[in-house]
C-alpha positions in Angstrom: -82.8 -32.2 39.4 -81.5 -35.7 40.3 -78.9 -35.3 37.6 -77.6 -32.1 39.0 -77.5 -33.4 42.6 -75.8 -36.6 41.5 -73.3 -34.7 39.4 -72.5 -32.4 42.2 -72.0 -35.3 44.6 -69.9 -37.2 42.1 -67.6 -34.3 41.5 -67.2 -33.7 45.2 -66.6 -37.4 45.9 -63.9 -37.5 43.2 -62.1 -34.7 44.8 -62.4 -36.3 48.3 -61.2 -39.6 46.9 -58.1 -37.9 45.5 -57.5 -36.1 48.8 -57.7 -39.4 50.6 -55.1 -40.8 48.3 -52.9 -37.8 49.0 -53.1 -38.2 52.8 -52.4 -41.9 52.6 -49.2 -41.4 50.7 -47.7 -38.5 52.6 -46.1 -40.1 55.6 -42.4 -40.9 56.0 -40.0 -42.6 53.6 -39.5 -46.3 52.7 -41.2 -48.2 49.9 -44.8 -48.2 48.7 -44.3 -51.5 46.7 -41.9 -54.0 45.4 -42.1 -55.6 41.9 -40.2 -58.8 41.6 -37.8 -57.4 44.2 -37.4 -54.0 42.6 -38.4 -51.2 45.0 -40.9 -48.4 44.3 -39.9 -45.8 46.9 -42.3 -43.4 48.6 -40.1 -40.5 47.4 -40.5 -41.6 43.8 -44.2 -42.1 44.2 -44.7 -38.7 45.9 -42.7 -37.0 43.1 -44.9 -38.6 40.4 -48.0 -37.7 42.3 -46.9 -34.1 42.9 -45.9 -33.4 39.3 -48.9 -35.1 37.7 -52.5 -33.9 37.3 -53.7 -35.9 40.3 -51.4 -34.1 42.7 -52.6 -30.7 41.4 -56.2 -31.8 41.6 -55.7 -32.9 45.2 -54.2 -29.6 46.2 -56.9 -27.7 44.3 -59.6 -29.6 46.2 -57.9 -29.2 49.5 -57.5 -25.4 49.1 -61.2 -25.2 48.1 -62.2 -27.2 51.1 -60.2 -24.9 53.4 -61.7 -21.8 51.8 -65.2 -23.0 52.3 -64.6 -24.1 55.9 -63.1 -20.7 56.7 -66.0 -18.9 55.1 -68.4 -20.9 57.1 -66.6 -20.1 60.4 -66.0 -16.4 59.6 -69.7 -15.8 58.6 -71.2 -18.1 61.3 -73.0 -20.3 58.7 -74.7 -22.9 60.8 -75.2 -26.3 59.2 -76.8 -28.8 61.5 -76.2 -32.5 61.5 -80.0 -32.8 60.7 -79.4 -30.6 57.6 -76.6 -32.8 56.4 -78.6 -36.0 57.0 -81.6 -34.7 55.1 -79.4 -33.9 52.1 -77.8 -37.3 52.2 -81.2 -39.1 52.4 -82.4 -37.0 49.4 -79.5 -38.1 47.3 -79.7 -41.8 48.4 -83.4 -41.8 47.3 -82.3 -41.0 43.7 -80.4 -44.3 43.4 -81.7 -47.9 43.3 -81.4 -49.8 46.6 -77.8 -50.4 47.5 -76.2 -48.5 44.7 -75.2 -45.4 46.7 -73.3 -47.6 49.1 -71.6 -49.3 46.2 -70.5 -45.9 44.8 -68.9 -45.0 48.2 -67.2 -48.4 48.5 -65.8 -48.1 45.0 -64.2 -44.8 45.9 -63.0 -45.9 49.3 -65.2 -43.3 51.0 -66.8 -43.4 54.4 -70.0 -42.0 55.7 -68.0 -39.3 57.5 -66.4 -38.3 54.1 -69.8 -38.0 52.5 -71.2 -35.9 55.4 -68.2 -33.5 55.3 -68.7 -33.0 51.5 -72.4 -32.4 51.9 -71.8 -29.9 54.7 -69.5 -27.9 52.4 -72.1 -28.0 49.7 -74.7 -26.6 52.1 -72.4 -23.8 53.2 -71.9 -22.8 49.6 -75.6 -22.9 48.9 -76.3 -20.7 51.8 -73.6 -18.3 50.7 -75.2 -17.8 47.3 -78.8 -18.0 48.4 -79.2 -14.2 48.8 -78.7 -13.7 45.1 -81.1 -16.5 44.0 -84.5 -15.2 42.9 -87.2 -17.4 41.3 -90.3 -15.4 40.2 -93.8 -16.7 39.4 -93.1 -15.8 35.8 -90.0 -18.0 35.8 -92.0 -20.9 37.1 -94.8 -20.4 34.5 -92.3 -20.1 31.7 -90.5 -23.3 32.8 -93.7 -25.3 33.0 -94.8 -24.1 29.5 -91.4 -25.1 28.0 -91.0 -28.4 29.8 -94.5 -29.5 30.3 -94.0 -33.0 28.9 -91.0 -33.7 31.1 -92.9 -32.7 34.2 -95.9 -35.0 33.5 -95.7 -38.1 35.8 -96.3 -41.4 34.1 -98.2 -44.3 35.7 -96.1 -45.9 38.4 -96.2 -49.0 40.6 -94.3 -49.9 43.8 -93.6 -53.6 44.0 -91.5 -56.2 45.7 -90.3 -59.5 44.3 -88.5 -62.8 45.1 -86.3 -64.0 42.3 -85.3 -67.7 41.9 -83.7 -69.8 39.2 -86.3 -72.5 38.5 -90.1 -72.8 38.2 -90.4 -75.5 40.9 -88.8 -73.3 43.6 -91.0 -70.4 42.4 -94.2 -72.5 42.7 -93.2 -73.6 46.2 -92.6 -70.0 47.3 -95.9 -68.9 45.8 -97.7 -71.6 47.7 -96.0 -70.6 51.0 -97.0 -66.9 50.5 -100.6 -67.8 49.7 -100.7 -69.8 52.8 -99.6 -66.8 54.9 -95.8 -67.0 54.7 -93.8 -63.9 55.5 -92.6 -62.3 52.2 -89.5 -60.6 53.7 -88.4 -63.8 55.4 -88.9 -65.9 52.2 -87.1 -63.2 50.1 -84.1 -63.3 52.5 -84.0 -67.1 52.4 -84.6 -67.8 48.7 -84.2 -64.7 46.5 -81.2 -64.6 44.2 -81.4 -60.8 43.8 -78.6 -59.5 46.0 -79.8 -55.9 46.0 -83.3 -56.6 47.3 -83.3 -59.9 49.2 -82.3 -58.3 52.5 -84.7 -55.5 52.0 -87.8 -57.7 51.9 -87.6 -57.8 48.1 -88.5 -54.1 47.8 -87.9 -52.4 44.4 -89.6 -49.1 45.1 -91.6 -47.2 42.5 -91.0 -47.6 38.7 -92.7 -46.6 35.5 -93.1 -48.4 32.2 -89.9 -48.9 30.3 -87.8 -49.5 33.4 -88.3 -53.2 33.7 -88.0 -56.1 31.2 -91.3 -56.7 29.3 -92.5 -59.8 31.2 -91.9 -58.2 34.6 -93.5 -54.9 33.5 -96.6 -56.6 32.1 -97.2 -58.5 35.3 -96.5 -55.6 37.7 -98.8 -53.2 35.9 -101.6 -55.7 35.5 -101.6 -57.3 39.0 -104.0 -56.0 41.7 -102.5 -54.4 44.8 -101.6 -56.9 47.6 -102.1 -60.0 45.5 -99.4 -62.7 45.2 -99.0 -63.1 41.5 -98.1 -66.3 39.7 -94.4 -66.8 38.9 -93.2 -64.6 36.0 -90.4 -65.8 33.7 -87.8 -63.2 32.6 -84.2 -63.4 31.4 -83.1 -63.2 35.0 -85.2 -66.2 36.3 -88.6 -66.5 37.9 -90.2 -63.7 39.8 -92.9 -63.8 42.5 -94.3 -60.3 42.5 -96.5 -58.4 44.9 -97.7 -54.9 43.9 -97.9 -52.7 47.0 -99.1 -49.4 45.5 -100.1 -47.8 42.3 -99.9 -44.1 41.2 -101.9 -43.0 38.2 -100.4 -40.8 35.5 -100.5 -37.1 36.4 -100.5 -34.1 34.1 -98.2 -31.3 35.5 -100.0 -28.1 36.6 -98.8 -25.1 38.5 -100.7 -26.4 41.5 -99.0 -29.8 41.6 -95.6 -28.9 40.2 -94.8 -25.4 41.5 -92.6 -26.5 44.4 -90.7 -28.9 42.2 -90.0 -26.2 39.6 -89.0 -23.7 42.2 -86.5 -26.1 43.7 -85.1 -27.0 40.3 -84.7 -23.3 39.2 -83.2 -22.5 42.5 -80.6 -25.2 42.1 -79.9 -24.0 38.5 -79.2 -20.5 39.7 -77.1 -21.8 42.6 -75.1 -23.9 40.2 -74.5 -21.0 37.9 -73.3 -18.8 40.8 -71.1 -21.3 42.7 -68.1 -21.0 40.4 -68.2 -17.2 40.8 -68.4 -17.5 44.6 -65.5 -19.9 44.8 -63.4 -17.6 42.4 -64.1 -14.7 44.7 -63.0 -16.7 47.8 -59.7 -17.5 46.0 -59.2 -13.9 44.9 -59.5 -12.6 48.5 -57.4 -15.4 50.0 -53.7 -15.3 50.7 -52.7 -18.7 49.1 -48.9 -19.5 49.0 -47.8 -22.6 47.1 -44.6 -23.8 48.7 -43.9 -26.7 46.4 -42.4 -25.8 43.1 -44.0 -28.8 41.4 -47.4 -27.5 42.3 -47.0 -23.8 41.5 -49.5 -24.0 38.6 -52.0 -26.3 40.4 -54.6 -23.6 41.1 -56.6 -21.8 38.4 -56.1 -18.0 38.1 -58.2 -16.3 40.9 -59.8 -13.7 38.6 -63.6 -13.4 39.3 -65.9 -12.5 36.5 -67.4 -8.9 36.5 -70.8 -8.8 38.1 -72.6 -8.2 34.8 -70.8 -11.1 33.1 -71.6 -13.4 36.1 -75.3 -12.4 35.8 -75.3 -13.2 32.1 -73.6 -16.5 32.8 -76.3 -17.4 35.4 -79.1 -16.5 33.0 -77.5 -18.5 30.2 -77.0 -21.5 32.5 -80.6 -21.4 33.7 -81.9 -21.2 30.1 -79.7 -24.1 29.0 -80.7 -26.2 32.0 -84.4 -25.6 31.4 -84.0 -27.7 28.2 -82.9 -30.8 30.1 -84.9 -33.9 29.3 -85.3 -37.3 31.0 -83.0 -38.8 28.4 -80.3 -36.4 29.3 -80.7 -37.0 33.0 -80.8 -40.8 32.5 -77.6 -40.8 30.4 -75.7 -38.8 33.0 -76.9 -40.8 36.0 -74.8 -43.7 37.3 -75.9 -47.1 36.0 -77.6 -49.5 38.4 -75.9 -52.7 39.3 -76.3 -55.8 41.4 -80.1 -56.2 41.1 -81.9 -58.3 38.5 -84.9 -56.1 38.6 -83.0 -52.8 38.5 -80.8 -54.1 35.7 -84.0 -54.7 33.7 -84.3 -51.2 32.2 -81.2 -51.7 30.1 -82.6 -55.0 28.9 -85.9 -53.5 28.1 -84.3 -50.6 26.2 -82.4 -53.0 24.0 -85.6 -54.8 22.9 
């Protein structure tokens, strides 16, 4: 599920980033750069952009955005700010602390850009929701086929302070045991840029996600106890375990809602291309720039029977997704010693 949400967001963000480039290069004449005195004119730049794949991708994305917005207005699809914020919070929760903001920054996107993209996604989801049907038998079949991937391993939630040398680690340990404020000490001393300003919080993790020394300490410590400094390839960690979750075997009782949500998203994902193709087929789209005449795909929607078969096939294929598939598709964590640890652990 997190893979599909992340992939959908990444695709949308890429389109939005291209659209942003387009809008930034469209005004007036003059030069966009000079190279040792040679001029790169805006006209040459725009011509390259229009005739290349980026310009066509920009136009394609902008047309799609207009079609979705028009559909929402014409059909009175009400997406509240609270709906958008909830979706954004759900996506942010899939990433290690700080990584979502890094992704936006790397693509030169603002919070407003993200919320516009998510609003469009929600409009499309509502548009196809009437044809989404998840039965009890679908849920039971998915659980039977994917039981192992739905089981939840033992997890712990912990915070840490990372420093470079054992003497500093021992000093911080003493301060904490004397009643020092963990968040304040993390902000003052921790060398982990991703967690130091968040009180050292790392969230929940399971075995295999942290380097061996860190993992062994976190899973063996008692909740609320300041552990002794732990040496890892990143330095010295002072760890406090805040919560533990035992392993849980998936059942219909504890997994039904999760499976229904997953199967719903799979069916929506299979039907969205058909819905967008239908919007294009019904629209009066006139391309005025000769260089962009072939920018849009042919607006020929699939026959209903073919679309249904495609949806069933996509749902069946998606049902075989495994954690390894999801992990390989998800963006890599960066900036945090603790969240970088999974790759180190995997290599050992």
